[in-house]
Backbone as XML, in Angstrom:
<?xml version="1.0"?>
<chain id="A" units="angstrom">
  <residue number="1" name="MET">
    <atom name="N" x="-3.325" y="-8.673" z="-3.202"/>
    <atom name="CA" x="-3.907" y="-9.072" z="-4.406"/>
    <atom name="C" x="-3.300" y="-7.837" z="-5.321"/>
  </residue>
  <residue number="2" name="PHE">
    <atom name="N" x="-3.174" y="-8.063" z="-6.617"/>
    <atom name="CA" x="-2.872" y="-6.819" z="-7.513"/>
    <atom name="C" x="-4.021" y="-6.287" z="-7.877"/>
  </residue>
  <residue number="3" name="ALA">
    <atom name="N" x="-3.868" y="-4.985" z="-7.941"/>
    <atom name="CA" x="-5.232" y="-4.010" z="-8.535"/>
    <atom name="C" x="-5.619" y="-4.801" z="-9.874"/>
  </residue>
  <residue number="4" name="ALA">
    <atom name="N" x="-4.920" y="-5.452" z="-10.720"/>
    <atom name="CA" x="-5.593" y="-6.004" z="-11.733"/>
    <atom name="C" x="-6.527" y="-7.140" z="-11.433"/>
  </residue>
  <residue number="5" name="GLU">
    <atom name="N" x="-6.183" y="-7.909" z="-10.248"/>
    <atom name="CA" x="-7.043" y="-9.107" z="-9.859"/>
    <atom name="C" x="-8.335" y="-8.712" z="-9.532"/>
  </residue>
  <residue number="6" name="VAL">
    <atom name="N" x="-8.571" y="-7.254" z="-8.807"/>
    <atom name="CA" x="-9.854" y="-6.890" z="-8.536"/>
    <atom name="C" x="-10.544" y="-5.882" z="-9.414"/>
  </residue>
  <residue number="7" name="GLY">
    <atom name="N" x="-10.082" y="-5.910" z="-10.673"/>
    <atom name="CA" x="-10.582" y="-4.828" z="-11.602"/>
    <atom name="C" x="-10.381" y="-3.604" z="-11.635"/>
  </residue>
  <residue number="8" name="LEU">
    <atom name="N" x="-9.040" y="-3.108" z="-10.997"/>
    <atom name="CA" x="-8.627" y="-1.859" z="-10.898"/>
    <atom name="C" x="-7.544" y="-1.447" z="-11.626"/>
  </residue>
  <residue number="9" name="ALA">
    <atom name="N" x="-7.277" y="-2.437" z="-12.676"/>
    <atom name="CA" x="-5.857" y="-2.244" z="-13.337"/>
    <atom name="C" x="-6.187" y="-0.810" z="-14.070"/>
  </residue>
  <residue number="10" name="GLY">
    <atom name="N" x="-5.173" y="0.510" z="-13.948"/>
    <atom name="CA" x="-5.398" y="1.393" z="-14.623"/>
    <atom name="C" x="-6.220" y="2.310" z="-13.977"/>
  </residue>
  <residue number="11" name="ALA">
    <atom name="N" x="-6.828" y="1.867" z="-12.949"/>
    <atom name="CA" x="-7.986" y="2.898" z="-12.270"/>
    <atom name="C" x="-7.081" y="4.022" z="-11.563"/>
  </residue>
  <residue number="12" name="ALA">
    <atom name="N" x="-7.898" y="5.331" z="-11.129"/>
    <atom name="CA" x="-7.032" y="6.159" z="-10.360"/>
    <atom name="C" x="-6.920" y="5.911" z="-9.398"/>
  </residue>
  <residue number="13" name="ASP">
    <atom name="N" x="-5.758" y="6.275" z="-8.751"/>
    <atom name="CA" x="-5.357" y="6.159" z="-7.410"/>
    <atom name="C" x="-6.248" y="6.613" z="-6.082"/>
  </residue>
  <residue number="14" name="ASP">
    <atom name="N" x="-7.052" y="7.249" z="-6.180"/>
    <atom name="CA" x="-8.177" y="7.505" z="-5.282"/>
    <atom name="C" x="-9.133" y="6.356" z="-5.254"/>
  </residue>
  <residue number="15" name="ARG">
    <atom name="N" x="-9.257" y="5.787" z="-6.220"/>
    <atom name="CA" x="-10.578" y="4.466" z="-6.380"/>
    <atom name="C" x="-9.884" y="3.305" z="-5.787"/>
  </residue>
  <residue number="16" name="VAL">
    <atom name="N" x="-8.130" y="3.047" z="-6.107"/>
    <atom name="CA" x="-7.560" y="2.072" z="-5.527"/>
    <atom name="C" x="-7.581" y="2.146" z="-3.898"/>
  </residue>
  <residue number="17" name="LEU">
    <atom name="N" x="-7.507" y="2.986" z="-3.823"/>
    <atom name="CA" x="-7.050" y="3.399" z="-1.966"/>
    <atom name="C" x="-8.591" y="3.294" z="-1.417"/>
  </residue>
  <residue number="18" name="SER">
    <atom name="N" x="-9.616" y="3.796" z="-2.153"/>
    <atom name="CA" x="-10.707" y="3.602" z="-1.240"/>
    <atom name="C" x="-11.244" y="2.519" z="-1.349"/>
  </residue>
  <residue number="19" name="SER">
    <atom name="N" x="-11.349" y="1.154" z="-2.860"/>
    <atom name="CA" x="-11.318" y="0.083" z="-2.555"/>
    <atom name="C" x="-10.824" y="-0.723" z="-1.664"/>
  </residue>
  <residue number="20" name="ALA">
    <atom name="N" x="-9.607" y="-0.409" z="-1.420"/>
    <atom name="CA" x="-8.741" y="-1.437" z="-0.593"/>
    <atom name="C" x="-9.262" y="-1.146" z="0.902"/>
  </residue>
  <residue number="21" name="ALA">
    <atom name="N" x="-9.480" y="0.446" z="1.375"/>
    <atom name="CA" x="-10.166" y="0.564" z="2.322"/>
    <atom name="C" x="-11.441" y="-0.187" z="2.774"/>
  </residue>
  <residue number="22" name="ARG">
    <atom name="N" x="-12.275" y="-0.531" z="1.567"/>
    <atom name="CA" x="-13.497" y="-0.712" z="1.830"/>
    <atom name="C" x="-13.543" y="-2.678" z="2.110"/>
  </residue>
  <residue number="23" name="ASP">
    <atom name="N" x="-12.295" y="-2.966" z="1.404"/>
    <atom name="CA" x="-12.033" y="-4.366" z="1.372"/>
    <atom name="C" x="-11.022" y="-4.909" z="2.711"/>
  </residue>
  <residue number="24" name="ARG">
    <atom name="N" x="-10.804" y="-3.714" z="3.431"/>
    <atom name="CA" x="-9.733" y="-3.584" z="4.675"/>
    <atom name="C" x="-8.645" y="-4.362" z="4.113"/>
  </residue>
  <residue number="25" name="ARG">
    <atom name="N" x="-7.837" y="-3.634" z="3.200"/>
    <atom name="CA" x="-6.445" y="-4.178" z="2.712"/>
    <atom name="C" x="-5.625" y="-3.073" z="2.733"/>
  </residue>
  <residue number="26" name="ALA">
    <atom name="N" x="-4.149" y="-3.287" z="2.912"/>
    <atom name="CA" x="-3.475" y="-2.215" z="2.759"/>
    <atom name="C" x="-3.118" y="-2.135" z="1.286"/>
  </residue>
  <residue number="27" name="VAL">
    <atom name="N" x="-2.718" y="-0.841" z="1.016"/>
    <atom name="CA" x="-2.152" y="-0.647" z="-0.412"/>
    <atom name="C" x="-0.566" y="-0.569" z="-0.581"/>
  </residue>
  <residue number="28" name="VAL">
    <atom name="N" x="-0.047" y="-1.271" z="-1.193"/>
    <atom name="CA" x="1.322" y="-1.545" z="-1.575"/>
    <atom name="C" x="1.950" y="-0.834" z="-2.834"/>
  </residue>
  <residue number="29" name="THR">
    <atom name="N" x="2.792" y="0.000" z="-2.845"/>
    <atom name="CA" x="2.775" y="0.951" z="-4.179"/>
    <atom name="C" x="4.142" y="1.476" z="-4.182"/>
  </residue>
  <residue number="30" name="ASN">
    <atom name="N" x="4.530" y="1.663" z="-5.547"/>
    <atom name="CA" x="5.662" y="2.335" z="-5.791"/>
    <atom name="C" x="5.625" y="4.228" z="-6.184"/>
  </residue>
  <residue number="31" name="ASN">
    <atom name="N" x="4.025" y="4.235" z="-6.054"/>
    <atom name="CA" x="3.918" y="5.470" z="-6.342"/>
    <atom name="C" x="3.691" y="6.503" z="-5.207"/>
  </residue>
  <residue number="32" name="ILE">
    <atom name="N" x="4.804" y="6.739" z="-4.476"/>
    <atom name="CA" x="5.034" y="7.624" z="-3.249"/>
    <atom name="C" x="4.268" y="8.726" z="-3.378"/>
  </residue>
  <residue number="33" name="THR">
    <atom name="N" x="4.665" y="9.521" z="-4.420"/>
    <atom name="CA" x="4.380" y="10.914" z="-4.495"/>
    <atom name="C" x="2.713" y="11.412" z="-4.574"/>
  </residue>
  <residue number="34" name="ASP">
    <atom name="N" x="2.012" y="10.214" z="-5.387"/>
    <atom name="CA" x="0.578" y="10.353" z="-5.256"/>
    <atom name="C" x="-0.367" y="10.058" z="-4.363"/>
  </residue>
  <residue number="35" name="PHE">
    <atom name="N" x="0.341" y="8.603" z="-3.815"/>
    <atom name="CA" x="-0.274" y="7.918" z="-2.672"/>
    <atom name="C" x="-0.196" y="8.971" z="-1.091"/>
  </residue>
  <residue number="36" name="ARG">
    <atom name="N" x="1.055" y="9.735" z="-1.263"/>
    <atom name="CA" x="1.223" y="10.449" z="-0.158"/>
    <atom name="C" x="0.454" y="11.593" z="0.183"/>
  </residue>
  <residue number="37" name="LEU">
    <atom name="N" x="-0.115" y="12.061" z="-1.260"/>
    <atom name="CA" x="-1.086" y="13.026" z="-1.132"/>
    <atom name="C" x="-2.713" y="12.793" z="-0.776"/>
  </residue>
  <residue number="38" name="LEU">
    <atom name="N" x="-2.554" y="11.403" z="-1.214"/>
    <atom name="CA" x="-4.047" y="10.806" z="-0.833"/>
    <atom name="C" x="-4.145" y="10.499" z="0.428"/>
  </residue>
  <residue number="39" name="HIS">
    <atom name="N" x="-3.059" y="10.177" z="1.037"/>
    <atom name="CA" x="-2.690" y="10.066" z="2.488"/>
    <atom name="C" x="-3.084" y="11.116" z="3.456"/>
  </residue>
  <residue number="40" name="ALA">
    <atom name="N" x="-2.683" y="12.402" z="3.057"/>
    <atom name="CA" x="-2.870" y="13.539" z="3.569"/>
    <atom name="C" x="-4.306" y="13.946" z="3.563"/>
  </residue>
  <residue number="41" name="GLU">
    <atom name="N" x="-4.822" y="13.636" z="2.500"/>
    <atom name="CA" x="-6.333" y="14.050" z="1.944"/>
    <atom name="C" x="-7.093" y="13.237" z="3.073"/>
  </residue>
  <residue number="42" name="TYR">
    <atom name="N" x="-6.937" y="12.090" z="3.094"/>
    <atom name="CA" x="-7.419" y="10.975" z="4.240"/>
    <atom name="C" x="-7.559" y="11.824" z="5.526"/>
  </residue>
  <residue number="43" name="LEU">
    <atom name="N" x="-6.300" y="12.110" z="5.981"/>
    <atom name="CA" x="-6.124" y="12.689" z="7.302"/>
    <atom name="C" x="-6.969" y="13.991" z="7.678"/>
  </residue>
  <residue number="44" name="LYS">
    <atom name="N" x="-6.872" y="14.690" z="6.557"/>
    <atom name="CA" x="-7.725" y="16.263" z="6.699"/>
    <atom name="C" x="-9.363" y="15.784" z="7.064"/>
  </residue>
  <residue number="45" name="THR">
    <atom name="N" x="-9.749" y="14.682" z="6.042"/>
    <atom name="CA" x="-11.263" y="14.363" z="6.084"/>
    <atom name="C" x="-11.724" y="13.580" z="7.014"/>
  </residue>
  <residue number="46" name="ASN">
    <atom name="N" x="-10.719" y="12.902" z="7.763"/>
    <atom name="CA" x="-11.037" y="11.696" z="8.819"/>
    <atom name="C" x="-11.854" y="10.808" z="8.108"/>
  </residue>
  <residue number="47" name="THR">
    <atom name="N" x="-11.030" y="10.146" z="6.980"/>
    <atom name="CA" x="-11.295" y="9.209" z="6.119"/>
    <atom name="C" x="-10.383" y="8.036" z="6.508"/>
  </residue>
  <residue number="48" name="THR">
    <atom name="N" x="-10.795" y="6.828" z="6.880"/>
    <atom name="CA" x="-10.097" y="5.876" z="7.137"/>
    <atom name="C" x="-9.408" y="4.817" z="5.809"/>
  </residue>
  <residue number="49" name="HIS">
    <atom name="N" x="-8.266" y="4.749" z="6.119"/>
    <atom name="CA" x="-7.560" y="3.606" z="5.274"/>
    <atom name="C" x="-6.893" y="2.689" z="6.042"/>
  </residue>
  <residue number="50" name="CYS">
    <atom name="N" x="-6.495" y="1.169" z="5.528"/>
    <atom name="CA" x="-5.849" y="0.137" z="6.098"/>
    <atom name="C" x="-4.413" y="0.183" z="5.773"/>
  </residue>
  <residue number="51" name="GLY">
    <atom name="N" x="-3.866" y="1.539" z="5.742"/>
    <atom name="CA" x="-2.424" y="1.394" z="5.680"/>
    <atom name="C" x="-1.822" y="1.550" z="4.213"/>
  </residue>
  <residue number="52" name="ILE">
    <atom name="N" x="-0.843" y="2.205" z="3.945"/>
    <atom name="CA" x="-0.186" y="2.495" z="2.716"/>
    <atom name="C" x="1.574" y="2.033" z="2.743"/>
  </residue>
  <residue number="53" name="VAL">
    <atom name="N" x="2.066" y="1.081" z="2.098"/>
    <atom name="CA" x="3.178" y="0.678" z="2.369"/>
    <atom name="C" x="3.810" y="1.021" z="0.949"/>
  </residue>
  <residue number="54" name="TYR">
    <atom name="N" x="5.093" y="1.688" z="1.190"/>
    <atom name="CA" x="5.559" y="2.384" z="-0.085"/>
    <atom name="C" x="6.778" y="1.423" z="-0.447"/>
  </residue>
  <residue number="55" name="ILE">
    <atom name="N" x="7.111" y="1.298" z="-1.714"/>
    <atom name="CA" x="8.683" y="0.655" z="-1.980"/>
    <atom name="C" x="9.162" y="1.750" z="-2.614"/>
  </residue>
  <residue number="56" name="PRO">
    <atom name="N" x="10.207" y="2.066" z="-1.870"/>
    <atom name="CA" x="11.221" y="2.721" z="-2.620"/>
    <atom name="C" x="11.923" y="2.232" z="-3.737"/>
  </residue>
  <residue number="57" name="THR">
    <atom name="N" x="11.984" y="2.896" z="-5.028"/>
    <atom name="CA" x="12.676" y="2.533" z="-6.216"/>
    <atom name="C" x="14.205" y="2.353" z="-5.919"/>
  </residue>
  <residue number="58" name="GLY">
    <atom name="N" x="14.714" y="1.284" z="-6.069"/>
    <atom name="CA" x="16.241" y="0.940" z="-6.060"/>
    <atom name="C" x="16.209" y="-0.132" z="-4.773"/>
  </residue>
  <residue number="59" name="LYS">
    <atom name="N" x="15.569" y="0.073" z="-3.968"/>
    <atom name="CA" x="15.804" y="-1.109" z="-2.759"/>
    <atom name="C" x="14.839" y="-2.205" z="-3.217"/>
  </residue>
  <residue number="60" name="CYS">
    <atom name="N" x="13.597" y="-2.271" z="-3.286"/>
    <atom name="CA" x="13.009" y="-3.571" z="-4.155"/>
    <atom name="C" x="11.907" y="-3.006" z="-4.832"/>
  </residue>
  <residue number="61" name="GLY">
    <atom name="N" x="11.455" y="-3.715" z="-5.867"/>
    <atom name="CA" x="10.622" y="-3.356" z="-6.576"/>
    <atom name="C" x="9.695" y="-4.461" z="-7.515"/>
  </residue>
  <residue number="62" name="LEU">
    <atom name="N" x="9.145" y="-4.043" z="-8.138"/>
    <atom name="CA" x="8.539" y="-5.079" z="-8.911"/>
    <atom name="C" x="8.916" y="-5.930" z="-10.268"/>
  </residue>
  <residue number="63" name="ARG">
    <atom name="N" x="9.950" y="-5.441" z="-10.629"/>
    <atom name="CA" x="10.835" y="-5.992" z="-11.641"/>
    <atom name="C" x="10.945" y="-7.646" z="-11.291"/>
  </residue>
  <residue number="64" name="GLY">
    <atom name="N" x="10.875" y="-8.441" z="-12.095"/>
    <atom name="CA" x="11.332" y="-9.777" z="-12.115"/>
    <atom name="C" x="12.541" y="-10.072" z="-10.933"/>
  </residue>
  <residue number="65" name="ASP">
    <atom name="N" x="13.642" y="-9.177" z="-11.272"/>
    <atom name="CA" x="14.934" y="-9.368" z="-10.498"/>
    <atom name="C" x="14.718" y="-9.014" z="-9.000"/>
  </residue>
  <residue number="66" name="GLN">
    <atom name="N" x="13.639" y="-8.166" z="-8.660"/>
    <atom name="CA" x="13.518" y="-7.667" z="-7.310"/>
    <atom name="C" x="12.375" y="-8.312" z="-6.670"/>
  </residue>
  <residue number="67" name="LEU">
    <atom name="N" x="11.638" y="-9.077" z="-7.074"/>
    <atom name="CA" x="10.665" y="-9.447" z="-6.724"/>
    <atom name="C" x="11.000" y="-10.275" z="-5.199"/>
  </residue>
  <residue number="68" name="GLY">
    <atom name="N" x="11.647" y="-11.219" z="-5.322"/>
    <atom name="CA" x="12.202" y="-11.765" z="-4.137"/>
    <atom name="C" x="12.171" y="-11.093" z="-2.927"/>
  </residue>
  <residue number="69" name="SER">
    <atom name="N" x="13.234" y="-9.815" z="-3.228"/>
    <atom name="CA" x="13.582" y="-8.879" z="-2.024"/>
    <atom name="C" x="12.444" y="-8.253" z="-1.758"/>
  </residue>
  <residue number="70" name="LEU">
    <atom name="N" x="11.444" y="-7.809" z="-2.581"/>
    <atom name="CA" x="10.026" y="-7.285" z="-2.012"/>
    <atom name="C" x="9.221" y="-8.121" z="-1.206"/>
  </residue>
  <residue number="71" name="ILE">
    <atom name="N" x="9.222" y="-9.480" z="-1.792"/>
    <atom name="CA" x="8.603" y="-10.643" z="-1.229"/>
    <atom name="C" x="9.016" y="-10.851" z="0.348"/>
  </residue>
  <residue number="72" name="THR">
    <atom name="N" x="10.425" y="-10.897" z="0.638"/>
    <atom name="CA" x="11.129" y="-10.987" z="1.989"/>
    <atom name="C" x="10.599" y="-9.524" z="2.571"/>
  </residue>
  <residue number="73" name="ALA">
    <atom name="N" x="10.773" y="-8.598" z="2.177"/>
    <atom name="CA" x="10.504" y="-7.193" z="2.975"/>
    <atom name="C" x="8.919" y="-7.185" z="3.483"/>
  </residue>
  <residue number="74" name="LEU">
    <atom name="N" x="8.013" y="-7.600" z="2.483"/>
    <atom name="CA" x="6.661" y="-7.731" z="2.956"/>
    <atom name="C" x="6.432" y="-8.722" z="4.083"/>
  </residue>
  <residue number="75" name="ASP">
    <atom name="N" x="6.907" y="-10.007" z="3.729"/>
    <atom name="CA" x="6.860" y="-11.126" z="4.705"/>
    <atom name="C" x="7.408" y="-10.449" z="6.068"/>
  </residue>
  <residue number="76" name="GLY">
    <atom name="N" x="8.509" y="-9.972" z="6.006"/>
    <atom name="CA" x="8.996" y="-9.482" z="7.370"/>
    <atom name="C" x="7.975" y="-8.557" z="8.316"/>
  </residue>
  <residue number="77" name="LEU">
    <atom name="N" x="7.245" y="-7.451" z="7.248"/>
    <atom name="CA" x="6.466" y="-6.627" z="7.823"/>
    <atom name="C" x="5.286" y="-7.371" z="8.447"/>
  </residue>
  <residue number="78" name="LEU">
    <atom name="N" x="4.874" y="-8.356" z="7.603"/>
    <atom name="CA" x="3.736" y="-8.937" z="7.840"/>
    <atom name="C" x="3.775" y="-9.800" z="9.577"/>
  </residue>
  <residue number="79" name="ASN">
    <atom name="N" x="5.116" y="-10.220" z="9.637"/>
    <atom name="CA" x="5.352" y="-11.061" z="10.908"/>
    <atom name="C" x="5.671" y="-10.044" z="11.777"/>
  </residue>
  <residue number="80" name="GLN">
    <atom name="N" x="5.844" y="-8.713" z="11.897"/>
    <atom name="CA" x="5.903" y="-7.441" z="12.790"/>
    <atom name="C" x="4.867" y="-7.096" z="13.288"/>
  </residue>
  <residue number="81" name="LEU">
    <atom name="N" x="3.728" y="-7.219" z="12.399"/>
    <atom name="CA" x="2.503" y="-6.456" z="12.874"/>
    <atom name="C" x="1.824" y="-7.326" z="14.089"/>
  </residue>
  <residue number="82" name="ALA">
    <atom name="N" x="1.455" y="-6.789" z="14.941"/>
    <atom name="CA" x="0.650" y="-7.200" z="15.951"/>
    <atom name="C" x="-0.544" y="-7.540" z="15.940"/>
  </residue>
  <residue number="83" name="ALA">
    <atom name="N" x="-1.197" y="-6.925" z="15.000"/>
    <atom name="CA" x="-2.771" y="-6.855" z="14.813"/>
    <atom name="C" x="-3.151" y="-6.605" z="13.626"/>
  </residue>
  <residue number="84" name="GLU">
    <atom name="N" x="-4.303" y="-6.783" z="13.068"/>
    <atom name="CA" x="-4.695" y="-6.752" z="11.721"/>
    <atom name="C" x="-4.885" y="-5.401" z="11.456"/>
  </residue>
  <residue number="85" name="ASP">
    <atom name="N" x="-5.077" y="-4.451" z="12.098"/>
    <atom name="CA" x="-5.455" y="-3.062" z="11.984"/>
    <atom name="C" x="-3.994" y="-2.185" z="12.298"/>
  </residue>
  <residue number="86" name="THR">
    <atom name="N" x="-2.924" y="-2.796" z="12.575"/>
    <atom name="CA" x="-1.482" y="-2.124" z="12.740"/>
    <atom name="C" x="-1.347" y="-1.139" z="12.325"/>
  </residue>
  <residue number="87" name="LEU">
    <atom name="N" x="-1.646" y="-0.884" z="10.578"/>
    <atom name="CA" x="-0.920" y="0.166" z="9.533"/>
    <atom name="C" x="-2.177" y="1.026" z="9.546"/>
  </residue>
  <residue number="88" name="ARG">
    <atom name="N" x="-3.384" y="1.145" z="10.080"/>
    <atom name="CA" x="-4.394" y="1.753" z="9.920"/>
    <atom name="C" x="-4.190" y="3.193" z="9.826"/>
  </residue>
  <residue number="89" name="ASP">
    <atom name="N" x="-4.733" y="3.822" z="8.768"/>
    <atom name="CA" x="-4.367" y="5.379" z="8.894"/>
    <atom name="C" x="-2.778" y="5.797" z="8.615"/>
  </residue>
  <residue number="90" name="LEU">
    <atom name="N" x="-1.841" y="4.929" z="8.728"/>
    <atom name="CA" x="-0.658" y="4.856" z="8.450"/>
    <atom name="C" x="0.148" y="4.796" z="7.282"/>
  </residue>
  <residue number="91" name="GLU">
    <atom name="N" x="1.528" y="5.455" z="7.106"/>
    <atom name="CA" x="2.088" y="4.963" z="5.971"/>
    <atom name="C" x="3.472" y="4.155" z="6.620"/>
  </residue>
  <residue number="92" name="TYR">
    <atom name="N" x="3.801" y="3.540" z="5.404"/>
    <atom name="CA" x="5.018" y="2.583" z="6.107"/>
    <atom name="C" x="5.925" y="2.369" z="4.677"/>
  </residue>
  <residue number="93" name="PHE">
    <atom name="N" x="7.353" y="2.819" z="5.129"/>
    <atom name="CA" x="8.163" y="2.999" z="4.094"/>
    <atom name="C" x="9.070" y="1.496" z="3.927"/>
  </residue>
  <residue number="94" name="LEU">
    <atom name="N" x="9.061" y="0.759" z="3.269"/>
    <atom name="CA" x="9.841" y="-0.632" z="3.154"/>
    <atom name="C" x="11.283" y="-0.266" z="3.196"/>
  </residue>
</chain>
């Protein structure tokens, strides 16, 4: 789901991550700088999240001409995951 689909368009990053954690969803983002800081804060405070998947700029992205490679990469990741909580409290770079 996109943040906009759950009413979080334009919401602060910490709110997006906490909402995703509450809904047991991983976050897929190209906002690597801010979410790496949030991940570190979660680790320091023993707060759990369901994973953060980073989309490096240039490899695949949210532009129309890059969506195919993003979908393929995410599909490959989902096929690799052995269990629902495999990404729990982890960061993953596509």
